[in-house]
N, C-alpha and C positions, 0 to 999 in steps of 0.2 A: 396830225395824228391824235391830238387831244380832243378835237371836234368829233372824230370818228368814235373814240372811246366813250365820250359823253353821250353821243346819239345811241350807242349800243346800250349804255346803262339806262337811258331814257326808255328805249323800247322794252328792255327787260322789266323795268319798273311798271310800265303800263300793262304788260302782259301778266305780271304777277298780280296786279290789282284786279284785273278782269277775272283771272282764275280764282282769286280769293273771294271776290263778290259772287262769283258763280256758286261757290261752296257755301257762302253765307246765306244765299236765298234757298228757299225750299218750296216745293209745290204747295199751293194753297190747300188748306184742309177745310172741306165743307161737310155739314151734317148730312147723313143719308140713312135710310132705313131698308130693311128687308123683312117682308112679312111671311109668315108660315101659316096660312089660313087653316090648313088641316089640323094643326096642333094648337091653334089659338095663341100663336106666339108672334112676337115682333122683335127684331134686332135693331138697336139704335147705335149709330156710329156718331160721336160727337167730337168736334175739334178739341185738342188739348187745352186751348185757350182761344178767346176770340181773336187775338192778334194773329193766330195761325191760319185764319180765313183769308189773309191777304199775302200777296207777294211783298217781301220786305227785306231790307239789307241792314247794314250797320247803323243807318240813321233811324231805324225803327219804322213802324207803320204810319200811315197818314191817319191822324186822329179823327178827322172829319169823315174820311171814307170808311174808317173802322166803325164809327157810330152808325153810319147809314147801313152798313152791312149787318150789324147786330140788330138793328131796328127791322130790317127786311126779313131776317132769319127768325127773330122772335126770341126774346130773353128766356121764356118758359122752355122753348125747345132746347136752347144751350145749357140748361140746367140739368137735362137728362143725361145721366152718366152712361157711357158706352156699355153695351151688354145686351143680353137677351132677357126679355120680359114676357109674362103672360099679358096678352092684349086685353087688359080689363081697365076699368076706371075706379080707383087709381091703378096704376101699373104695378105689377108684382114682379120683383127681380128674380131671375133664375141664376144668372152669373153675370159678373162684370168683366170688362176688358180694360186694361190700363195702357193700351197703345192705340195709336190711330192708324187705320188702314184705309187706303183709297178703294181697295176692292178685295173681296173674299169670295171663296167658294164654299157654300154651306151644304150640309146633309139636309134632307127634307125636314127634319125635326129641329134643325138649328143648333143641336148640341155640339156637333162637330163642324169644324171649318178649317180650311187650309189657306195659307198666304203664300203666294209665289212671289219671290223677290223680283223686282223689275230687272230688266236686262242691264240697266245701269244704276244699281243701288249706290246711294251716297257712300263714299269711302271706299267702294270696291276698286277704284282706280289705283289706290296705293295697296289695297288689301283684297285681292281676288278671292280670298277665303271666306268672304261674306256669306250670309245665309242665302240659300237658293230657294228651298221650300221648307215651310214650318207647318206642323200639324197640331191643332188645338182641340181639346175636349173641355167643355165647361169653362172655356176661356183661358185655360192653362196650356201652355206649350208642352206637349207630350214628346214629340219626335221632331228632329231638325236634320236637314241635310245642307251642308255648305256647297258652294260652287265647286270647290276642289274635290268634293265626294262624288260628284256627278260627271265631272270633266277632268281629263288628264292635262288639258292645256286650254288656257283662256285665250280666245281670238277676238279680233276687232275691238281693240281698246278705244274708248272714246275719252273726251275731256271729262265726262261725268261718271264713267265707270267702265264696265266690261259687258260685252254681249255674250250670252251663253245659251240662250233658247233660239232654236230655229224659228224664224217667223211663221205665224199661223199654224203652228203644231200643237198649241196648248188646247186640250180637249177635256171637258168635265162631264161626267155622267152622274147626275144626282141620284137616279134610281139605283145604280150599281155601287154608288159611293166610290167611284174611281176617278183619278186624275191622271191624264196621259200627256207626255211631252216628248220632244226630241231635241237634244242639244245641238249646238252648232257643229259638233263633231259627228253628227248622225247617230248619236246614241239614244235609243228609244227607252223610256221608262214609263211604267204604269204603277201608280200608288193606290193603296187602300187608304181613304182619307180618315177612316175611323181608328186606324191603328198606326198610320205612317208607314206601314210595311210596303216594301218594293215587291209588287206582285210579279212583275216581269221587267227584265232589264239585262244589259250586258253583263257578263261575268267579269269579275275583276281579275286582271292579269297579274300574277305574282311578280314582285319586284325582282330585279336582277340578283340581289344577295340571296333571296330565297331560292331562286332557280339554281344558283351555283351550289347552295347547300344541299338541295334535293338531288342534283347531279352527283355531288360528292358522295352522298349517302348510298346512292344506287351503285356507284363505282365500288365502294367498300363491300357491299353486299355481294356483288358480282364476283369480287376478288375472293371473298371468303368461300363462296360456293365453288369456285374453280379450284381453290387449294384443297378443299375437302375431296372433291372428285379425284384430284391428282393423288392424294394421299391414299384413297381407297385403291386406285390402280396399282400403286406401289406395293401395298399390302398384299394384293392378289399375286403379284409377281414374286 
């Protein structure tokens, strides 16, 4: 019996260690750019630190590999702060961004962009109310929607998070500045990325307490009308 208990404890410890290491690691951050030739602008996304360009865990990054990665990327490039710039020499900043994003959807001028949270954002396993879609103007978050705002129930939980977008339904129209998607519950939404407004989407169903309150109010109104009609008939008689 003791051997069985010890074995179970060992399995739990190994599983917990794997799970914790999965959360300790994060996707590597690599520098990337998006150019807006018509407006003479360029957007730079730079890792928060050189260490973020590598997969690493509790023991930290491999120093030799880190040095090689920095050398290949170029120290000058890593000194450019994330944000939108006029594509001149030297660069002239329009706005900065203080977060790292692996991918963004931009308006044609670069002033507006939207970030769609991955189907398995870090921490959403325990907190499915994590951000689903965030809309930015001049690098500032103007409007946000959480997963719970767009879905009534989160399906397909994974060890890394929750899946909430139906596969291959994310569609971006830069000319119209619209972003469309369909949740895993088959709820279709279209957003205006310049305002964050929901252009089209399913109507919110009132909660049960609200429905009961409305029903009770209607019952009272009907009762009052019925009593008035009855009183009028009695007066006539």
